[in-house]
KEDRENFI-927935 format. One record per residue: residue in three letters; x, y, z of N, C-alpha, C in turn. Coordinates in pm, whole numbers, plus 32768, in hexadecimal, padded with zeros to 4 digits. Atoms other than C-alpha are relative to their C-alpha. Layout:
alaXYZXYZXYZ;...
This chain:
met80597F9B8013C58C2B30BF337FFC80347F5F;asp801A7FE38085C4E82BA1BDE0804D80857FCF;ser7FD17F6C8038C5A02CB7BD0E7F6780517FE9;ile80717F8C8020C4DF2DE9BCC07FA97FB27F83;asn803680098087C4B02D76BB4F7F947F898021;ala804980657FF6C4012C30BBC37F70801C8048;gln80647FD87FA9C3062D06BC917FB480477F8A;gln80397F9D8053C2BD2DC2BB6F7F9F7FD37F99;thr8071802D8063C14E2D9ABAB4800A802E7F6A;glu7FE97FE98077C1BE2E61B984806B7FFC7FAF;gln7F948024805EC2B52E23B8698062807B801F;asn7F887F667FEAC3FA2F0AB8CF809280037FC8;his7F9A800A8038C4F42E6FB7E67FEC80087F70;ala80107FEB8092C51A2ED7B660806980127FE5;asp7F8680068043C6542E9AB5B17FC6805E7F87;leu80287FC68079C6552F8DB47C806580037FAA;thr7FB18007805DC6FB2F80B32C7FFD80527FA0;gly7FFC7FA7803AC7383068B2147FC0807A7FF9;thr80407F6B7FF1C6543186B1BE7FB2801380A6;glu803680017F89C59A3137B31F808880298073;ala7FA67FCB7FBCC6DF3146B3CA803980A27FFC;val7FDA7F658039C7483289B3067F9380758053;gly808F7FC57FBAC5E03314B3928036801A8078;lys7FC87FEB7F92C63832DAB4DF806480348031;ile7F647F967FD9C787337AB4E37FD680847FFF;lys800E7F6E800EC70C3498B44E7F928039805E;glu807C80057F7FC5D9349BB5608035803A8076;leu7FAD7FE97F71C6D7348CB687803F807F7FE9;val7F9B7F867FFEC7D03570B6097FBB80977FE4;lys80617F7B801BC6B93689B5B47FF0801480A8;gln80167FD27F91C6743649B71D80788025806D;ala7F827FE67FBCC7E43651B798806380157F9A;pro7F907FD98061C8B6370CB6AA807F7FEB8018;thr7F96802A7FDDC9D536EEB778802D7F828038;cys7FD280987FC2CAAC35B2B7D680847FFA804B;phe7F8C80117FF9CBB4352CB87180517FA57F9A;phe7FB080328087CCC234FBB754807D7FA98040;cys7F7680397FB3CDBD33EBB7D6804D7FB27FB2;thr7FA580448025CEEB3376B758806D7FA98016;ser7F90802E7FC3D02332BAB78A7FAB7F718052;leu801F80777FA8CF52316AB7DF80387F808013;glu7FA680597FD9D051309BB8667FED7FA3805E;pro8047805B7F91CFDC2F5AB926804380298090;gly7FCB7FE77F88D0472FAABA9580438087801A;arg7FAA7F947FEFD0A030F4BA7D7F7D80777FE8;pro80777F9E8008CFB73237BABB7FE7805B7F51;phe7FF67FA88066CF5232DAB96A7FF980948023;ala7FFD7F357FE2CF5A345EB90F7F8180007FD9;thr808B7FDF801ECE1934ECB9117FEF80A68016;arg7FFF7F6C801CCDA9363AB8D27F5B802D7FA8;pro80CA7FD3802CCC3736FAB881801A80357F76;met80117FC6808BCBF3373BB7077F8A7FDF7FD4;ser80867FD1800FCAED37C2B66D7FD87FA67F55;val801680468087CA4A36DDB5197FD080987F9D;gln80557F958055CA1137DAB4137F9C7FCF7F94;thr805D80468063C94C36EAB33F80047F488002;val7FD68088800FC903357DB3187F977FED7F6E;asp804B802180A3C8B2350FB1977FBA7F957FF3;asp80448053801BC7ED3439B0EC802A7F608006;ala7F9880757FEAC906332BB11B800C7FC6806F;gly7FF6802E7F6DC8F43323B29C80798045800E;his7F777FDB7FD5CA4C33D9B29380028073804F;leu80087FA77FAACA8834D5B39F806780637FD1;trp7F9F7F97802BCB3F362FB33B802B8072806E;phe7FC37FB07FB7CC1436FBB409807880657FB5;leu7F7D7FAD8014CD013828B3E8807D800A806E;ser7FB3800C7FB7CE4C381BB494808080407FC5;ala7F667FA28046CFAC38CAB49C80587F9E7FE4;ser7F948041802AD0BB384EB3F980687FD68049;asp7F7380057F82D1B13883B51F7FD27FAC8071;ser802780577F87D0B937D1B5FD80487F6E8021;lys7FDF809F7FBBD11B3699B7007FD07FB67FA8;lys804C806D8033CFFD35F6B666801D7FE77F70;asn7FDF803E807AD06A35EDB50680937FD67FE4;gln7F818075800BD1B3357FB56A7FDF7F758022;glu800B80957FB5D1183464B62B7FC07FC87F8A;leu804D8034807AD0363428B4EE80747FB27F84;ala7F8A802C805DD1883429B3F8801B7F65803B;arg7FCF80887FCCD1E93306B4D97F987F717FFE;asp805E8086800ED0AC3240B4EF7F6E80557FFE;pro807E7FA98010CF7D32AFB4467F917FC58054;his808E80377FAFCE7D31E4B5447FEC80508061;val80447FA87F88CD97329BB60E7F887FD78029;gln8070800E7F98CC8A327BB7067FB780847FFC;leu804B7F8F7FDFCB7B3392B6FF7F8F7FEB8065;leu805780077FA3CA9633BCB8527F9B8068801C;phe80787FAA7FD9C93D3471B8617FBB7FED8072;gln8060800F7FA7C85834CAB9697FA7808C7FC4;gly80407F90802EC7323596B8F77FA2802D8062;ser80437FC37FAEC67F359BBA3E802C7FAD8067;ala7FEA805A7FB5C68334FFBB9B7FBE7F6C8002;his802480677FF4C5A733EABB547FF57FA37F54;ser801B8030809CC5BA33A4B9C7804F80527FA6;asp7FBE7FAF807AC64233FEB87F80AE7FEF8018;phe7F467FFE8005C7C43345B8BD800C7FA07F96;leu7FB2804E806EC88332C0B7BA808D7FF17FF2;thr7F767FE88034C9DD3256B773802B7FB97F8C;ile7FE980228091CA78321EB62D80997FE18012;glu7F86801D8031CBB33174B5C5803080007F8A;gly801C7FFC809ACC4331C4B48080AC80298008;ser7F737FCB804FCD913223B3B27FF080B47FED;ala7FE57F5C801ECDF633A5B38E804B80157FB7;val7FD57FB38087CE5B342EB252801780A28005;ile7FF07F737FFDCF003586B253801780407F8C;ser7FED7FD18070CEFD365AB12F800780AE8019;thr7FE57F517FD9CF4B37F0B0FB7F9E802D7F6C;asn807C7FC2803FCDF937F8AFE77FC580647FF2;arg803F7F757FD3CDBF3948AFC47F7E80237FE3;glu809180248024CC65390AAF227FDE7FC98089;lys806F80497F6FCBFD3831B050800A80768079;ile7FF87FC77F83CC9B3922B1527F8B808A7FC9;arg80687F8F801BCBB43A54B0B07F877FB7802B;glu809080297FF2CA953977B0B07FF17FEA80A1;leu801F80367F7CCAC0390AB214800C80868064;trp7FCB7F767FC2CB3D3A7FB2957F7180248036;glu807A7FD17FE0CA553B30B3728062807A8077;pro7FAB7F657FE5CAD23C9FB41380377FED80A7;leu7FA480127FADCB133C1FB57380647FA18000;leu7F8E8037802ACC063B57B4F2808F803F8020;lys7F9C7FB07FFFCCD63C71B4E880518038807D;thr7FDA7FFA7F64CD0C3C71B658809C7F938006;trp7FAC80578009CE0D3B3EB608806180197F7E;phe7FC37FDA809BCE703BAEB4A67FE180947FDD;thr80007F678012CECA3D09B4BE800D805D7F82;glu800D7FD5809ECEEC3D50B3457F997FE97FB2;gly808A8026803ACD9C3CDCB32280217F587F9B;val801380828063CD3C3BE0B1FC80547FD37FB5;glu7F97801A8043CE703BF8B14B807B7FF9804E;asp7F9C80117FA8CF503BBFB26D803B7F7E7FDE;pro7FA9806C8026D07A3ADFB1F77FF27F76805C;arg7FF680607FA4D0583A06B32A7F907FAD8011;ile8079805A7FEFCEF73971B2FA7FF67FAA7FAB;thr802180998042CEDD380CB2BA7F767FDE802C;val808580607FF4CDAE372BB271800C7F768022;ile7FEE80767FEDCD7E3611B3247F727FAE7FDE;glu807D803E7FF6CC903517B2C480077F4E800D;val800C806C7FA6CC3933FBB3937FA97F967FBA;gln80418060802ACBBA32A4B2D77FFF7FA48055;pro801B806B7FB8CAF831CCB3AE801B7F8C7FE7;tyr802E807A8027CB37306AB3DB7F9C7F8A805A;ala805E804C7F9ACA613011B51A7FD2807D8050;gly80457FBA7FA7C98A30C3B5F77FA17FBC8064;tyr8078802C7FA5C8883094B72A7FD18085802C;tyr80927F8A7FD3C7523187B7957FBD7FAD8071;trp805E80257FA1C68B318EB8B17F8C806E7FEA;asp80717F698019C54F3270B88E7F807FC48023;thr80A1801D7FD6C3DF3278B8C87FB37FEB7F79;lys804D802C806EC2D731E9B7EE7F8A806D7FD9;his80667FB58023C1DA32DFB80B7FFB80B98042;gly7FC07F797FF1C295342FB87D7FEF8006809A;arg7FE87FFD7F6BC2E034B1B9C07F8C800D805A;met808380027FB8C17D3513BA587FE17F898028;val803D80697FE0C0FC33C6BA3080697F908049;ala7FC780697F8FC2243318BAD7800E803C8053;phe802B7FD57F49C22F33EBBBED7F747FDC803D;ala807780297FC0C0CD339ABC307FEA7F817FF8;lys7FF0808B8002C1143227BBE280567FE4809D;met7F8D80187F93C23E3253BCF37FAF80198081;ala80427FDA7FA8C1463303BDDB7F8C7FA1800D;val804D80527FF3C02E3216BDC5805A7F68802F;gly7FB280A87FDAC13530CABDE580518032807B;ala7FB27FDB7F5AC1EA3193BF347F6A7FD28050;met809280217FAEC0493194BFB87FEB7F6E8007;thr803D808C7FFCC0003039BF5F80597F968013;gly7F7B80677FDEC14E2F8FBF86800D7FB37FAE;lys800B804E808DC1242F08BE06806F80507FB1;thr7FA57FB08048C22E2F47BD217FB9801B7F6F;met80677FE0806CC193301BBC1A805980717FB9;asp7FA77F93805AC2E330B5BB5D7FC87FEC7F8E;asp803A7FE9805BC2A7314EBA35809380017F84;ser7F9F7FDD8047C3F1311FB9BF803A7F7F7F99;ile7FE080508047C4913088B89080B880007FC2;glu7F738018801EC5FC3001B82180347FAE7FB0;gly7FBE80448084C6D02F6BB7298064800B7FBC;arg7FA17FE38064C7DE2F41B6387FE380497F99;leu80127FD1807AC8203008B52D80597FDB7F9F;lys7FB48032806FC8BF2F92B3D57FCB806B7F8D;val80267FB38069C8E23094B2CD80307FCB7F83;
């Protein structure tokens, strides 16, 4: 039996590097600013995961988070800085996985830059809360699944494909190297 990709009449794979990869990361994180932030990535063992909101993605493709200095996550990162971030923007597109290395700092200027009032829920003393740390995730690999022409076109192609029995998937996927 042929794979679904063998039935595909359109190009559905594109690896991206450099500024194209950074652009795709920014685009998909904008669609899904909350990810599963995974630590303790030991082979054969379940990894630790929790939802985290990306505060920003910079022009180098680094993802920035705020975290509590006394959190289990920060303790895990102190032992092993390798992370995996998992994003899902919708039920059918905007998927992204990032593998990277996390750097924790207490850079007060960066904390002020990334601060937003809702964060007071976790940092009750506000932007000057001494427990706030910055986590910078520097990606070294990633993979994405997205639509080529937007959700409406993708849905229309899926509907026509279902009616005709022909693969008309509008998806595209590929490796990311920043």
